[in-house]
C-alpha positions as CSV (number, residue, x, y, z in Angstrom):
1,X,-9.4,4.7,-8.9
2,X,-12.4,5.5,-11.0
3,X,-14.7,3.4,-9.3
4,X,-13.8,4.0,-5.9
5,X,-15.4,7.3,-5.3
6,X,-18.6,5.8,-6.5
7,X,-18.3,2.5,-4.6
8,X,-17.5,4.3,-1.4
9,X,-20.2,7.1,-1.8
10,X,-23.1,4.4,-2.2
11,X,-21.8,2.3,0.8
12,X,-21.9,5.8,3.1
13,X,-25.4,6.1,1.4
14,X,-26.5,2.8,2.6
15,X,-25.4,3.6,6.1
16,X,-22.0,1.6,6.0
17,X,-20.1,1.8,9.5
18,X,-18.2,-0.9,9.7
19,X,-14.3,-0.2,8.4
20,X,-13.4,-0.7,5.0
21,X,-9.8,-1.3,5.1
22,X,-8.3,-0.7,1.4
23,X,-4.7,-2.3,0.2
24,X,-3.2,-0.1,-1.8
25,X,0.0,-0.1,-3.8
26,X,2.8,1.7,-2.0
27,X,3.1,4.7,-4.6
28,X,-0.6,4.9,-4.8
29,X,-1.5,5.8,-1.4
30,X,-2.0,9.3,-2.4
31,X,-4.0,9.2,-5.4
32,X,-6.4,6.5,-3.5
33,X,-6.9,9.1,-0.6
34,X,-7.3,11.8,-2.9
35,X,-10.3,9.3,-4.6
36,X,-11.5,8.9,-1.0
37,X,-11.6,12.7,-0.2
38,X,-13.7,13.1,-3.6
39,X,-16.1,10.5,-1.9
40,X,-16.9,12.0,1.0
41,X,-17.5,15.8,-0.9
42,X,-19.4,17.8,0.6
43,X,-18.4,16.4,3.8
44,X,-15.2,16.5,5.0
45,X,-14.6,12.8,6.3
46,X,-16.9,9.3,5.5
47,X,-18.9,8.0,7.9
48,X,-17.0,4.9,8.4
49,X,-13.1,4.5,8.4
50,X,-10.9,4.0,5.7
51,X,-7.2,2.5,6.8
52,X,-5.2,2.8,3.9
53,X,-2.9,-0.2,3.5
54,X,0.4,-0.2,1.7
55,X,0.4,-4.0,-0.3
56,X,3.5,-4.9,0.1
57,X,3.8,-4.2,3.7
58,X,0.4,-6.5,4.8
59,X,1.2,-10.2,5.7
60,X,-2.5,-10.8,6.9
61,X,-6.1,-9.8,6.7
62,X,-7.4,-11.0,9.9
63,X,-6.9,-15.1,9.7
64,X,-6.3,-14.8,5.9
65,X,-2.7,-15.1,5.4
66,X,-1.8,-12.3,2.5
67,X,1.0,-12.6,-0.7
68,X,1.1,-9.6,-3.2
69,X,3.2,-9.7,-6.7
70,X,3.8,-6.8,-9.0
71,X,2.0,-7.3,-12.6
72,X,2.4,-5.7,-15.8
73,X,-0.1,-2.7,-16.1
74,X,0.5,1.2,-17.0
75,X,-0.1,2.1,-12.9
76,X,1.7,0.0,-10.4
77,X,-1.1,-3.0,-9.8
78,X,-0.5,-6.2,-7.2
79,X,-1.7,-9.2,-7.4
80,X,-2.7,-10.6,-4.4
81,X,-3.6,-14.2,-2.8
82,X,-5.0,-15.2,0.3
83,X,-4.7,-18.3,2.0
84,X,-6.4,-19.9,5.1
85,X,-5.4,-23.9,6.1
86,X,-5.7,-25.5,2.2
87,X,-8.1,-23.2,1.0
88,X,-6.4,-20.4,-1.2
89,X,-7.7,-17.6,-3.8
90,X,-5.5,-15.7,-6.1
91,X,-6.8,-12.1,-7.5
92,X,-4.9,-10.6,-10.3
93,X,-6.1,-6.7,-10.1
94,X,-5.0,-5.3,-13.5
95,X,-2.5,-6.3,-15.7
96,X,-0.8,-9.1,-17.8
97,X,0.9,-12.1,-15.6
98,X,4.4,-11.7,-14.4
99,X,6.9,-14.1,-13.2
100,X,5.9,-13.0,-9.9
101,X,2.2,-12.9,-10.4
102,X,2.4,-16.5,-11.9
103,X,4.4,-17.8,-8.7
104,X,2.1,-16.4,-6.8
105,X,-0.9,-17.9,-8.3
106,X,0.7,-21.2,-8.4
107,X,-1.2,-24.1,-6.9
108,X,-4.5,-21.4,-5.8
109,X,-7.2,-23.5,-5.7
110,X,-9.6,-20.5,-6.8
111,X,-7.8,-17.8,-9.2
112,X,-9.6,-14.8,-11.1
113,X,-7.2,-13.4,-13.5
114,X,-8.4,-10.3,-15.7
115,X,-8.6,-10.8,-19.2
116,X,-9.1,-7.9,-21.4
117,X,-8.8,-9.2,-24.9
118,X,-10.6,-12.1,-26.5
119,X,-7.3,-13.3,-28.1
120,X,-3.9,-12.8,-28.4
121,X,-3.8,-11.0,-31.8
122,X,-6.1,-8.4,-30.3
123,X,-3.9,-7.4,-27.6
124,X,-4.8,-4.6,-25.2
125,X,-1.8,-2.5,-23.4
126,X,-1.3,-3.6,-20.0
127,X,-3.7,-6.1,-19.7
128,X,-4.1,-10.1,-20.3
129,X,-5.4,-11.7,-22.9
130,X,-7.1,-15.1,-23.7
131,X,-5.1,-17.5,-24.6
132,X,-2.3,-16.2,-21.9
133,X,-4.8,-16.3,-18.9
134,X,-6.5,-19.9,-20.0
135,X,-2.8,-21.6,-20.3
136,X,-2.1,-20.3,-16.9
137,X,-4.9,-23.2,-15.4
138,X,-2.1,-26.1,-16.3
139,X,1.1,-23.9,-16.2
140,X,0.1,-22.9,-12.6
141,X,-1.8,-26.1,-11.4
142,X,-4.9,-24.2,-10.6
143,X,-8.2,-25.7,-9.2
144,X,-10.6,-23.0,-10.8
145,X,-9.8,-20.1,-13.2
146,X,-12.4,-17.4,-13.5
147,X,-12.1,-14.8,-16.3
148,X,-12.9,-11.1,-15.4
149,X,-12.6,-7.9,-16.5
150,X,-13.3,-8.3,-20.2
151,X,-13.9,-6.2,-22.8
152,X,-17.7,-6.4,-22.8
153,X,-18.3,-5.6,-26.5
154,X,-16.3,-9.2,-26.9
155,X,-18.5,-11.2,-24.6
156,X,-19.9,-13.4,-27.2
157,X,-16.3,-13.7,-28.4
158,X,-15.1,-15.2,-24.7
159,X,-17.9,-17.1,-24.6
160,X,-17.4,-18.7,-27.6
161,X,-13.6,-19.2,-26.9
162,X,-14.6,-20.9,-23.4
163,X,-17.6,-23.5,-25.4
164,X,-14.5,-24.4,-27.6
165,X,-12.2,-24.8,-24.9
166,X,-14.6,-27.3,-23.3
167,X,-13.2,-27.3,-19.7
168,X,-15.1,-26.7,-16.8
169,X,-12.4,-25.3,-14.6
170,X,-12.2,-22.4,-16.5
171,X,-15.5,-20.2,-16.1
172,X,-16.3,-16.9,-16.9
173,X,-17.1,-14.3,-14.0
174,X,-20.4,-12.7,-13.9
175,X,-22.1,-9.7,-11.2
176,X,-23.9,-12.3,-8.5
177,X,-22.0,-15.3,-9.0
178,X,-21.0,-17.0,-5.3
179,X,-17.8,-18.9,-5.5
180,X,-16.4,-21.4,-3.1
181,X,-13.1,-21.6,-2.2
182,X,-12.3,-24.6,-0.5
């Protein structure tokens, strides 16, 4: 939750009034509530409602169907999948893929997966590596695969690995990009 207080404080400073529902691991709701209280400080409350929703009990977000699966990470983390008609988006959150998260992502039109380590020979505890994640494109029948949450010092290595693959269905996610899910 290190980035959550700063993000929510920024939203408050910019005048947000619209509710911001947050999905959180069931056993992490208290930690998220503490992070939100810190974001509101010195006020007692934020200027917009922030309903905390236990991730495993939600079946939809507005018109989108929602499903979750736990990943392999030091802190409880859930991957999520959103579906609307034929469009589907998978987001891994933090962690290595598990059998449950692999099943959840299968057939997604667009998938975002954290890829902290540039190779399986340089693993980072509780995070995925380049080879494991890029193999998901075919093994899970994904339309597009976007890599994110990479080790910044290794960006050149990630770019080189992507060029070597030569697969336009696998991309490196960068701030400001717009991705269409169809």
